[in-house]
Backbone as a printed PyTorch tensor [residue, N CA C, xyz], in Angstrom:
tensor([[[ 11.4980,  14.0890,  95.4220],
         [ 10.0570,  14.4600,  96.0160],
         [ 10.9580,  15.2910,  97.5710]],

        [[  9.6310,  15.8280,  97.5540],
         [ 10.2390,  17.2460,  98.5080],
         [  9.6860,  16.9040,  99.7960]],

        [[ 10.2760,  16.8520, 100.8200],
         [ 10.4460,  16.2760, 102.4330],
         [  9.5900,  16.9090, 103.0310]],

        [[  8.3130,  16.4070, 104.1340],
         [  7.0950,  17.8590, 103.9800],
         [  7.8390,  18.5790, 105.3340]],

        [[  7.1990,  19.7140, 105.9990],
         [  7.1010,  20.0230, 106.7380],
         [  6.6500,  19.5960, 108.0890]],

        [[  5.2870,  18.8520, 107.7750],
         [  4.1610,  18.4320, 108.7410],
         [  4.2610,  17.6480, 107.8510]],

        [[  4.0970,  15.4670, 108.9810],
         [  3.0750,  14.9130, 108.4600],
         [  2.5990,  14.7610, 109.4430]],

        [[  0.7710,  14.8050, 109.0900],
         [ -0.4640,  14.4400, 109.9630],
         [ -0.8310,  13.2190, 110.1610]],

        [[ -0.7910,  12.0540, 111.2900],
         [ -1.8300,  11.2230, 111.1470],
         [ -2.8410,  11.0850, 111.0520]],

        [[ -3.6360,  11.2260, 110.5280],
         [ -5.3030,  10.9940, 110.4780],
         [ -6.1470,  11.6480, 109.5210]],

        [[ -7.1100,  11.0300, 108.9450],
         [ -7.9160,  12.6670, 108.2980],
         [ -9.2980,  12.7970, 108.9820]],

        [[ -9.0650,  12.8070, 109.9550],
         [-10.7700,  13.5540, 110.4110],
         [-10.3890,  14.7470, 110.7890]],

        [[-11.5160,  14.9320, 111.1760],
         [-11.6810,  16.4960, 111.3640],
         [-10.4030,  17.3930, 111.8320]],

        [[-10.0010,  16.7850, 112.9420],
         [ -8.9520,  17.5360, 114.0910],
         [ -7.5300,  17.8900, 112.5570]],

        [[ -7.1960,  16.2260, 111.5960],
         [ -6.3390,  16.0380, 110.8340],
         [ -5.9300,  17.3250, 110.1270]],

        [[ -7.3280,  17.3780, 109.3840],
         [ -7.7520,  17.8240, 108.1780],
         [ -7.8620,  19.3420, 108.1370]],

        [[ -8.3450,  19.5990, 109.4720],
         [ -7.9980,  21.2720, 110.1830],
         [ -6.5960,  21.7600, 110.1690]],

        [[ -6.0910,  20.7590, 110.8290],
         [ -4.9380,  21.0170, 110.7670],
         [ -3.9210,  20.9070, 109.7370]],

        [[ -3.8470,  20.0700, 109.2110],
         [ -3.3090,  20.1880, 107.4690],
         [ -3.7370,  21.6050, 107.0580]],

        [[ -4.7740,  21.8250, 106.6800],
         [ -5.4250,  23.2420, 106.3580],
         [ -4.7040,  24.2710, 106.5680]],

        [[ -4.9100,  24.6580, 108.4150],
         [ -4.0660,  25.5060, 108.7570],
         [ -2.7360,  25.4010, 108.7270]],

        [[ -1.8530,  24.3400, 108.4720],
         [ -0.4890,  24.7240, 108.1380],
         [ -0.4890,  25.2500, 106.7020]],

        [[ -1.1180,  24.1560, 105.6760],
         [ -0.8340,  24.8080, 104.3610],
         [ -0.9440,  26.2180, 104.4190]],

        [[ -2.1150,  26.8490, 105.1120],
         [ -2.1760,  28.2320, 104.8580],
         [ -1.3330,  29.1180, 105.1680]],

        [[ -0.1750,  28.7840, 106.0680],
         [  0.7500,  29.1420, 106.9690],
         [  2.2080,  28.9670, 106.0590]],

        [[  2.0720,  28.1590, 104.9840],
         [  2.8450,  28.1380, 104.1070],
         [  3.6870,  26.3370, 104.4480]],

        [[  3.8430,  25.7430, 105.0630],
         [  4.1380,  24.6420, 105.2690],
         [  4.0700,  23.3990, 104.2330]],

        [[  4.6920,  22.8170, 103.7750],
         [  4.2880,  21.3160, 102.9530],
         [  4.0480,  20.3860, 103.8420]],

        [[  2.7880,  19.9000, 104.0000],
         [  2.0560,  18.6530, 104.5860],
         [  1.5460,  17.1750, 103.4890]],

        [[  2.5050,  16.7660, 104.3730],
         [  1.5880,  15.0890, 104.1480],
         [  0.6250,  14.9300, 104.8850]],

        [[ -0.3790,  13.9430, 104.4720],
         [ -1.5780,  13.7640, 105.9590],
         [ -1.3810,  12.1600, 105.1020]],

        [[ -1.5690,  11.3320, 106.3210],
         [ -1.4500,  10.0840, 105.9960],
         [ -2.7400,   9.4350, 106.7760]],

        [[ -3.6920,   8.8440, 106.3560],
         [ -4.9530,   8.9010, 106.5110],
         [ -5.2150,   6.8810, 106.0110]],

        [[ -6.1830,   6.0800, 106.3520],
         [ -6.6860,   4.8550, 105.5700],
         [ -8.1000,   5.2300, 106.2690]],

        [[ -9.2430,   5.2210, 105.3680],
         [-10.6030,   5.8660, 105.4910],
         [-11.0360,   4.1150, 105.9570]],

        [[-11.5560,   4.5990, 107.0810],
         [-13.1380,   3.4100, 107.5530],
         [-14.2610,   3.6240, 107.6270]],

        [[-15.3600,   2.9110, 107.4670],
         [-16.3590,   2.8550, 107.3840],
         [-16.2040,   2.9010, 109.0580]],

        [[-17.5260,   3.8930, 109.4380],
         [-17.5020,   4.1200, 110.6110],
         [-16.7860,   5.0750, 111.5220]],

        [[-15.8790,   5.2770, 110.7330],
         [-14.4400,   6.4910, 111.5930],
         [-14.9850,   7.3930, 111.9330]],

        [[-15.1720,   7.4060, 113.3990],
         [-15.7110,   8.5540, 114.0380],
         [-15.7870,  10.0920, 113.9470]],

        [[-14.8460,  10.7960, 113.0700],
         [-15.4680,  12.1620, 112.4880],
         [-16.3310,  12.3850, 111.4850]],

        [[-16.8490,  11.3160, 110.4160],
         [-17.5440,  11.0460, 109.3750],
         [-19.0660,  10.5650, 110.0720]],

        [[-18.9080,   9.9110, 111.6270],
         [-20.4400,   9.1990, 111.8030],
         [-20.3700,   9.9310, 113.2310]],

        [[-19.6480,  10.6360, 114.0080],
         [-20.2720,  11.4450, 115.5490],
         [-21.4920,  12.0210, 115.2190]],

        [[-21.6600,  12.6590, 116.1180],
         [-22.9390,  13.4020, 116.5520],
         [-22.3980,  14.7470, 116.1520]],

        [[-21.2590,  15.2220, 116.0820],
         [-21.0680,  16.3740, 115.9430],
         [-21.4570,  17.1590, 117.0460]],

        [[-21.5320,  17.0240, 118.6560],
         [-21.7320,  17.6720, 119.9190],
         [-20.8480,  19.0100, 120.0130]],

        [[-21.1310,  19.6660, 120.1920],
         [-20.4730,  21.1700, 120.5840],
         [-21.0260,  21.6600, 121.7180]],

        [[-20.4090,  20.6980, 123.0740],
         [-20.8840,  20.7760, 124.1910],
         [-20.1900,  21.0320, 125.4610]],

        [[-19.2300,  22.1510, 125.3320],
         [-18.6370,  21.9350, 126.4870],
         [-19.0990,  22.3850, 127.8450]],

        [[-19.9350,  22.7970, 128.0100],
         [-21.2430,  22.7360, 129.2350],
         [-21.3890,  21.6710, 130.1400]],

        [[-21.6340,  20.5180, 129.0630],
         [-21.5910,  19.0840, 129.9170],
         [-20.6250,  18.6100, 130.5940]],

        [[-21.1880,  17.4980, 131.1750],
         [-19.3650,  16.7410, 132.5580],
         [-19.1320,  17.6070, 133.4760]],

        [[-18.3300,  17.2860, 134.0530],
         [-17.6160,  17.3790, 135.4010],
         [-16.1910,  17.7920, 135.0340]],

        [[-15.7890,  18.5670, 133.7130],
         [-14.8650,  18.6690, 133.1910],
         [-13.7430,  20.0110, 134.2810]],

        [[-12.4090,  19.5970, 134.7940],
         [-12.1840,  20.9470, 135.1140],
         [-11.8240,  22.2790, 134.6400]],

        [[-12.0950,  23.4770, 135.2720],
         [-12.5980,  24.5520, 135.0750],
         [-11.2410,  24.9740, 132.9920]],

        [[-10.2640,  24.4170, 133.3700],
         [ -9.0730,  24.6030, 132.0440],
         [ -9.9920,  24.0360, 131.0940]],

        [[-10.2880,  22.7920, 131.0440],
         [-11.2950,  22.3320, 129.6350],
         [-11.9620,  22.6850, 129.0280]],

        [[-12.9370,  22.9110, 130.9310],
         [-14.1570,  23.4040, 130.0730],
         [-14.2490,  25.1030, 129.5660]],

        [[-13.5310,  25.6690, 130.1380],
         [-12.6290,  27.3900, 128.9700],
         [-12.1840,  27.2400, 127.6550]],

        [[-11.5260,  26.0360, 128.0190],
         [-10.8790,  26.0650, 126.4180],
         [-12.2040,  25.1970, 125.6850]],

        [[-12.3820,  24.6010, 125.8860],
         [-13.8460,  24.0090, 125.1430],
         [-14.8350,  24.7650, 124.9310]],

        [[-15.3690,  26.1060, 125.5810],
         [-16.1610,  26.8000, 125.5910],
         [-15.3250,  28.0120, 124.2910]],

        [[-13.9270,  28.2050, 124.2980],
         [-13.4420,  28.9650, 123.5360],
         [-13.6270,  28.7740, 121.9240]],

        [[-13.2330,  26.9890, 122.3390],
         [-14.0420,  26.6000, 120.8030],
         [-14.5180,  26.1840, 119.9320]],

        [[-15.7920,  26.3520, 120.9990],
         [-17.3420,  26.4060, 120.5400],
         [-17.7990,  27.8480, 119.7040]],

        [[-17.1270,  29.0000, 120.8690],
         [-17.1820,  30.1910, 120.4110],
         [-16.5190,  30.7140, 119.3590]],

        [[-15.8000,  29.8360, 119.0230],
         [-14.9100,  29.8990, 117.8290],
         [-15.6740,  29.2000, 116.4770]],

        [[-16.4000,  28.5160, 116.3800],
         [-16.7110,  27.5510, 115.7140],
         [-17.7850,  28.8570, 114.6000]],

        [[-18.4210,  29.1930, 114.5850],
         [-18.8320,  29.9660, 113.5960],
         [-18.0940,  31.1510, 112.6730]],

        [[-16.7540,  31.2850, 112.7620],
         [-15.9330,  31.3810, 112.5430],
         [-14.9210,  30.7860, 111.6190]],

        [[-14.6480,  29.8080, 112.1510],
         [-14.3520,  28.6480, 111.7240],
         [-15.0490,  28.2660, 110.6020]],

        [[-16.2170,  27.6480, 110.8880],
         [-17.0790,  27.5170, 109.6900],
         [-17.3400,  28.5510, 108.3830]],

        [[-17.2190,  29.5600, 109.1860],
         [-17.3940,  30.4540, 107.5630],
         [-15.9410,  30.7260, 106.7290]],

        [[-14.9510,  30.3460, 107.5930],
         [-13.8720,  30.2730, 107.1720],
         [-13.9550,  29.0400, 105.8240]],

        [[-14.2750,  28.5710, 106.6870],
         [-14.6670,  27.3720, 105.6860],
         [-15.2780,  26.8400, 104.5410]],

        [[-16.5550,  28.1170, 104.3830],
         [-17.4740,  28.0110, 103.2470],
         [-16.7250,  29.0090, 102.2040]],

        [[-15.5940,  29.9930, 102.4920],
         [-14.7200,  30.5860, 102.0730],
         [-13.9700,  30.3080, 100.7700]],

        [[-13.8440,  28.3420, 101.6820],
         [-12.0960,  27.8890, 100.5710],
         [-13.2130,  26.5590, 100.0510]],

        [[-14.5090,  26.3640, 100.7940],
         [-15.1980,  25.1830, 100.3000],
         [-16.4340,  25.4750,  98.9690]],

        [[-16.8620,  26.6880,  99.6600],
         [-18.1700,  26.6790,  98.7790],
         [-19.2960,  26.1850,  99.4000]],

        [[-18.8690,  25.3030, 100.5980],
         [-20.1270,  24.7030, 100.9890],
         [-20.3850,  25.3960, 102.5870]],

        [[-21.6110,  25.2660, 102.5150],
         [-22.0770,  25.8220, 103.9930],
         [-22.8240,  24.4500, 105.2870]],

        [[-22.0160,  24.5870, 106.5400],
         [-22.3120,  23.5340, 107.4600],
         [-23.2810,  23.8120, 108.1700]],

        [[-24.1410,  23.1290, 107.9410],
         [-25.4680,  23.6820, 109.4280],
         [-24.2730,  23.5860, 110.6240]],

        [[-25.0210,  24.7520, 111.4790],
         [-24.2070,  24.6370, 112.8850],
         [-25.9540,  24.9840, 113.5670]],

        [[-25.8340,  24.2140, 114.7380],
         [-27.4760,  24.3460, 115.1390],
         [-27.0170,  24.7190, 116.4630]],

        [[-27.4820,  26.0940, 116.9780],
         [-27.1470,  26.8400, 118.0840],
         [-28.1110,  27.1380, 119.0270]],

        [[-29.2190,  25.4960, 118.9910],
         [-30.3340,  25.5540, 119.9500],
         [-30.4100,  25.3620, 121.2930]],

        [[-28.9340,  24.6970, 121.5390],
         [-28.7710,  24.5710, 122.8730],
         [-28.7960,  22.3310, 122.9610]],

        [[-28.4100,  22.0990, 124.5090],
         [-28.4000,  20.9530, 124.7080],
         [-28.5200,  20.5330, 126.0920]],

        [[-30.0130,  19.8530, 125.5190],
         [-30.7300,  19.1910, 127.1960],
         [-29.7220,  17.9790, 127.4570]],

        [[-29.1650,  18.2650, 129.1460],
         [-28.3560,  17.2770, 129.5450],
         [-29.6530,  16.5860, 130.9350]],

        [[-29.6510,  15.1590, 130.3830],
         [-30.8050,  14.6990, 131.5290],
         [-30.7660,  14.0630, 132.3710]],

        [[-31.7180,  14.1170, 133.2580],
         [-31.5670,  13.0230, 134.8430],
         [-32.5030,  12.6260, 135.1370]],

        [[-32.4450,  11.1010, 135.7730],
         [-33.5200,   9.9570, 135.8170],
         [-34.1250,  10.4890, 136.6590]],

        [[-33.2560,  10.7330, 138.0860],
         [-33.9890,  11.1680, 139.0580],
         [-34.0690,  12.1240, 139.4060]],

        [[-34.8780,  12.1910, 140.7310],
         [-34.3490,  13.9780, 141.5810],
         [-32.9710,  14.0850, 141.9890]],

        [[-32.6250,  13.6460, 142.6310],
         [-30.7490,  13.4480, 143.3140],
         [-30.0100,  13.4670, 142.2480]],

        [[-30.2280,  12.8310, 140.9060],
         [-29.4970,  12.9640, 139.8000],
         [-29.7270,  15.0890, 139.1910]],

        [[-30.4280,  15.3460, 139.0880],
         [-30.6960,  17.1840, 138.8750],
         [-30.1700,  17.2110, 139.9140]],

        [[-30.5430,  17.0450, 140.8980],
         [-29.3160,  18.3050, 142.0980],
         [-27.9930,  18.1460, 141.5190]],

        [[-27.1890,  17.1360, 141.5480],
         [-26.2090,  16.9860, 141.0500],
         [-25.6340,  17.4910, 140.0700]],

        [[-26.3440,  17.3050, 138.8470],
         [-26.0810,  18.2880, 137.5390],
         [-26.5320,  19.5810, 138.1600]],

        [[-27.1000,  19.7240, 138.8740],
         [-27.5230,  21.3890, 138.9510],
         [-26.3270,  21.8370, 139.7440]],

        [[-25.7700,  21.3510, 141.1660],
         [-24.7150,  21.7450, 141.4880],
         [-23.8300,  22.2330, 140.9320]],

        [[-23.2710,  20.9400, 139.5160],
         [-22.0360,  21.6010, 138.7570],
         [-21.8780,  21.8320, 137.6310]],

        [[-23.0780,  22.4750, 137.3410],
         [-23.6720,  23.3990, 135.9680],
         [-23.0770,  24.8620, 135.8250]],

        [[-22.2010,  24.7520, 134.7040],
         [-21.8790,  26.4230, 134.8030],
         [-23.3480,  27.4280, 134.5870]],

        [[-22.7730,  28.3560, 135.3680],
         [-23.6770,  29.5740, 135.4470],
         [-24.7770,  29.7630, 134.1090]],

        [[-24.7700,  29.2970, 133.0340],
         [-25.5190,  29.6040, 131.7210],
         [-26.6570,  28.4930, 131.4810]],

        [[-26.3320,  27.3110, 132.3780],
         [-27.5210,  26.2330, 132.1320],
         [-28.7420,  26.8090, 132.6280]],

        [[-29.9930,  26.4350, 132.3650],
         [-31.2170,  26.5180, 133.3230],
         [-31.4140,  25.0460, 133.5340]],

        [[-32.0470,  25.1860, 134.6490],
         [-32.8090,  23.7930, 135.2300],
         [-34.1250,  23.5680, 134.6850]],

        [[-34.3260,  22.8300, 133.8660],
         [-35.6620,  22.5450, 133.8460],
         [-36.7030,  21.2850, 135.0180]],

        [[-37.1740,  21.0940, 135.2740],
         [-38.0970,  20.6030, 136.1690],
         [-38.6550,  18.9930, 135.5460]],

        [[-39.0270,  18.2830, 135.8840],
         [-39.8230,  17.2680, 134.9320],
         [-40.9740,  17.7210, 134.0980]],

        [[-41.9390,  18.8320, 134.4060],
         [-42.9870,  19.5410, 133.5700],
         [-42.6470,  20.4000, 132.8300]],

        [[-41.2010,  21.4590, 132.8360],
         [-41.0020,  21.8840, 132.3160],
         [-39.9680,  21.2400, 130.7940]],

        [[-39.1730,  20.2600, 131.3030],
         [-38.9320,  19.2290, 130.3120],
         [-39.8180,  18.7500, 129.1850]],

        [[-41.1410,  18.2230, 129.9730],
         [-41.9870,  17.2400, 129.0510],
         [-42.3310,  18.4210, 128.1990]],

        [[-42.9600,  19.9650, 128.6370],
         [-42.9100,  20.7820, 128.1370],
         [-42.3760,  20.7780, 126.8000]],

        [[-41.0640,  21.1620, 126.9390],
         [-40.1190,  21.5870, 125.8230],
         [-39.8990,  20.1930, 124.8520]],

        [[-40.1700,  19.1980, 125.6180],
         [-39.5400,  17.8610, 124.4380],
         [-40.7530,  16.9440, 124.8960]],

        [[-41.7820,  16.2320, 125.1170],
         [-42.6740,  15.3970, 125.4640],
         [-42.0530,  14.4510, 125.4860]],

        [[-41.3080,  13.7060, 124.5090],
         [-40.8860,  12.4120, 124.1990],
         [-39.5810,  11.6760, 125.6500]],

        [[-39.5740,  13.2100, 126.2360],
         [-38.4660,  12.8970, 127.1980],
         [-39.5200,  13.0200, 128.6080]],

        [[-41.1830,  12.6430, 128.6520],
         [-41.8830,  12.9470, 129.8570],
         [-40.8570,  12.0920, 131.1190]],

        [[-40.5840,  10.6180, 130.8240],
         [-40.1190,   9.8530, 131.7300],
         [-39.3950,  10.2850, 132.5370]],

        [[-37.9510,  11.2540, 132.6130],
         [-36.8540,  11.7810, 132.8560],
         [-37.5000,  12.9610, 134.3770]],

        [[-36.8300,  12.8340, 135.2160],
         [-36.8750,  13.6480, 136.3810],
         [-36.6440,  15.3970, 136.0990]],

        [[-36.0930,  15.4720, 135.2020],
         [-36.0480,  16.8840, 134.6570],
         [-34.6340,  17.3760, 133.7300]],

        [[-33.7080,  18.2600, 133.7560],
         [-32.7070,  18.4310, 132.5950],
         [-32.1100,  19.9520, 133.2370]],

        [[-30.9320,  20.2970, 132.2240],
         [-30.2570,  21.1500, 132.6320],
         [-30.6410,  21.3780, 130.7950]],

        [[-30.8110,  22.4360, 130.4820],
         [-30.8130,  22.9380, 129.5190],
         [-29.3770,  23.3580, 129.3040]],

        [[-28.8370,  23.5160, 128.2460],
         [-27.4690,  23.9550, 127.5850],
         [-27.6940,  25.1780, 126.7200]],

        [[-27.7610,  26.6620, 126.9060],
         [-28.3050,  27.1580, 126.1970],
         [-27.3200,  27.4390, 124.4850]],

        [[-26.1210,  27.8110, 125.1450],
         [-25.0260,  27.9950, 124.3860],
         [-24.2160,  26.6230, 123.7110]],

        [[-25.0130,  25.6080, 123.8650],
         [-24.0580,  24.6120, 123.0820],
         [-25.2790,  24.2350, 122.3550]],

        [[-24.2520,  23.4770, 120.7870],
         [-25.2570,  22.3940, 119.8830],
         [-23.9410,  21.6130, 119.2730]],

        [[-24.7590,  21.9340, 118.2260],
         [-23.8450,  20.3480, 117.1470],
         [-23.8640,  21.4310, 115.5260]],

        [[-22.9120,  20.5200, 115.1950],
         [-22.3930,  20.6240, 113.7670],
         [-22.5450,  19.1710, 113.0900]],

        [[-23.0700,  19.6830, 111.6620],
         [-23.2280,  18.0840, 111.0360],
         [-21.8920,  18.0150, 110.7660]],

        [[-21.5540,  16.8790, 111.3960],
         [-20.2300,  15.9140, 111.4430],
         [-19.8050,  15.4120, 109.3980]],

        [[-21.0660,  15.1920, 108.9590],
         [-20.6750,  14.4690, 107.1370],
         [-20.6480,  16.0630, 106.1920]],

        [[-21.0990,  16.9480, 106.8130],
         [-21.2350,  17.9130, 105.7260],
         [-19.5700,  18.2830, 106.3210]],

        [[-18.9200,  18.8200, 107.6720],
         [-17.9750,  19.3720, 108.0700],
         [-16.5000,  18.5850, 107.0720]],

        [[-17.1850,  17.7140, 106.8680],
         [-15.8910,  16.5090, 106.4520],
         [-15.6230,  16.5640, 105.2290]],

        [[-17.1300,  16.5070, 104.2180],
         [-16.8230,  17.0320, 103.1530],
         [-15.7360,  18.3660, 102.6050]],

        [[-16.5730,  19.2570, 103.2500],
         [-16.3420,  20.6150, 103.0430],
         [-14.7560,  20.1450, 103.7610]],

        [[-14.2330,  19.3750, 104.3430],
         [-12.8760,  19.7180, 104.6290],
         [-12.1980,  19.4770, 103.7980]],

        [[-12.4000,  17.9400, 103.1170],
         [-11.5970,  17.5660, 101.8160],
         [-11.6600,  18.1890, 100.7100]],

        [[-12.6100,  19.0930, 100.6900],
         [-12.7640,  20.1720,  99.5940],
         [-11.6030,  21.2240,  99.7670]],

        [[-12.2300,  21.7620, 100.8880],
         [-11.1840,  23.0410, 101.0270],
         [ -9.3210,  22.5120, 101.6500]]])
């Protein structure tokens, strides 16, 4: 039995991606995982939204770099698995329940965020009419976690 160069605990998106990259670099990889119903990588929303929240600048920058790399990553995954993973780049809405909350969100938002007052938010999405407003983060989006996991399993 050969001894692995790398042992990875967990077969979610991070574990499978790490194993894939390490194997491409010639490492012998052993991945240890116990699939569970409801595991995060297979059931999460797949949100790619580094613009949301009050992260430290370095954390936000790393998240933005990761989000910007996603199309290339999905292209590489398509080449290895022949499975196209949908990437929704239409933006993410960060809701505010009160005018004060909207002010707080806007004060810490990145420059790319678009402030939506209540009427602009309602025009964009009528089901959100009860909110005071929102920020639209136009560069954020989401990936289909179920399909990305299938593609990673195949790759």
